[in-house]
C-alpha positions in Angstrom: -1.2 -76.9 -54.5 -2.2 -74.3 -52.2 -4.1 -75.4 -48.9 -6.9 -73.2 -47.6 -6.6 -72.0 -44.1 -9.1 -74.3 -42.7 -7.3 -77.5 -44.1 -4.0 -76.1 -42.5 -5.6 -75.3 -39.2 -7.2 -79.0 -39.2 -3.7 -80.5 -39.8 -2.1 -78.5 -37.1 -4.8 -79.7 -34.7 -4.2 -83.3 -35.7 -0.3 -82.9 -35.2 -1.1 -81.5 -31.8 -3.3 -84.1 -30.7 -0.9 -86.8 -31.5 1.4 -85.2 -28.9 -1.2 -84.3 -26.2 -3.1 -87.6 -26.2 -0.4 -89.8 -24.5 -0.4 -87.5 -21.6 -4.3 -88.1 -20.9 -3.9 -91.8 -19.8 -3.5 -91.5 -15.9 -1.4 -89.2 -14.1 1.9 -90.9 -13.1 1.7 -93.4 -15.9 5.6 -92.8 -16.4 6.1 -94.1 -12.7 4.6 -97.6 -13.7 7.7 -99.3 -14.4 8.6 -99.1 -10.5 5.3 -100.5 -9.3 5.0 -104.3 -8.6 1.2 -104.3 -8.6 -1.0 -103.4 -11.4 -3.5 -100.3 -11.4 -6.4 -102.9 -11.6 -5.2 -104.8 -8.6 -4.7 -101.5 -6.5 -8.1 -100.3 -7.5 -9.6 -103.5 -6.4 -7.8 -103.2 -3.1 -8.8 -99.6 -2.8 -12.6 -100.5 -3.4 -12.5 -103.3 -1.0 -11.2 -101.0 1.7 -13.6 -98.2 0.7 -16.7 -99.2 -1.4 -17.6 -96.5 -3.8 -17.0 -94.8 -7.3 -13.6 -94.1 -8.6 -13.6 -90.4 -9.2 -9.8 -90.0 -9.8 -6.7 -92.1 -9.6 -3.1 -91.5 -10.0 0.3 -93.1 -9.4 2.5 -90.8 -7.3 5.7 -90.8 -5.6 5.1 -89.4 -1.9 8.2 -87.9 -0.3 8.5 -88.7 3.5 8.4 -92.4 3.6 5.5 -94.2 1.7 7.2 -94.2 -1.6 5.4 -95.1 -4.8 1.7 -95.4 -4.4 -1.6 -95.4 -6.1 -3.9 -92.7 -4.9 -7.7 -93.1 -5.6 -10.5 -90.5 -4.9 -13.5 -92.6 -4.1 -16.9 -91.1 -3.9 -19.4 -92.7 -1.6 -22.4 -90.5 -1.5 -21.8 -87.0 -0.7 -18.2 -88.0 0.7 -15.0 -88.5 -1.1 -12.5 -90.5 0.4 -8.7 -90.7 -0.4 -7.4 -94.2 -0.5 -3.6 -94.7 -1.0 -2.3 -98.3 -2.1 1.5 -99.1 -1.9 2.4 -99.9 -5.5 5.1 -102.2 -4.3 3.4 -104.0 -1.4 -0.2 -103.6 -2.2 -0.9 -102.5 1.3 -3.5 -99.9 2.1 -1.3 -96.9 3.3 -4.4 -94.4 3.5 -8.0 -94.2 3.9 -9.4 -91.0 4.9 -12.5 -88.8 4.2 -11.3 -85.6 2.3 -12.3 -82.2 3.6 -14.0 -79.4 1.7 -11.0 -78.1 0.1 -9.4 -81.2 -1.2 -6.7 -80.8 -3.9 
């Protein structure tokens, strides 16, 4: 049985999607084993410190001392705040307004 080109292309896309989809969860999910608090608990703490809407979230390993932390970009009106929550302690490590050229 010979497959047509559209069927082959569809099959190739399905295989590619199977490998790409796991990478789309949240940035830093591979570090989650080192976290003592959950993403949901960290998000609740961040929103208590800075009310608004979470625009982006990640778990990251910061060099220079703060270690493993959740980082949330929280939009409140026209201003976006970056709120960092310690992934081991649950403490608020950062709560600052981002400038116009935020990364």
